[in-house]
N, C-alpha and C positions, 0 to 999 in steps of 0.2 A: 407754886400754888398747891395747897392741900386739896384733897378729894372733895371736901365740902365746898370749897371755893370754886372748883371746876364744875360741880353740880349746879351751883348758883349761876355761873356763867352760861352753861348750857341752857338752862331754863330761860335766862334773860334773852339769849339769842333767839330761842324758839318762840318766845312770847312777845317780843318787842313789837310795838305798834308802829305803823307807818309814820314817818316823820317824828318819831319819839327819840329823845336823847337816850343814849345807851345807859347812862347812870340812873335814869328813872326806871328803866327795865330792871336793872340790877337791884334797886331799892325794893321794887315790887316782888322780885323773886325771893329776896331775903325776908320780907314780911310774910310771904306765903309759907316759908320754911320755919316761921316762928323764931327767927334769929333776931339779934339786936343790932343796934346802930354800930356797935363796936366791930361787928363782922363786916358791915358795909364799909367802914373806914378802912379796915384791913384789906379787903378785896380791891376797893377802888384805889387805895394808895399803891398797892402792888402793880395794878394795871397802869396807873399814870406814870409810875417810875419806869416800867418797861417800855411804855409808849414813848416817853421822852428819850430813853436810851436808843431806841430804834428809829426815832423820827417818824412814827406812824400814829394812827389814831388809836384811842382806847379800844374801840370796837374791833379794829384789826388785830390788836394783841389778844383780845378775848377769843376771837375766831381761831387764831393760831394756837392758843393754849388748849382750847377744847379739841382741836384736831389732833394735836400731838400729845396732849396730857402734861406738857411741860413748856418751858421757854422754847420758842422755835422761830 
């Protein structure tokens, strides 16, 4: 994941509302950064792929990426 993607994930994790789906928080972080839907698709696509490979949730993958700065 690139630095811009990691920044988005970090913001989404920090601002996620209680009981909110993580993808909504990602969408909000992308809109706040004035990025487009293409970036949302890129970030969520990578997260979903990694989540599927590791049999974990998308949110768990995001936490790992933000903590390590890479796949982990």
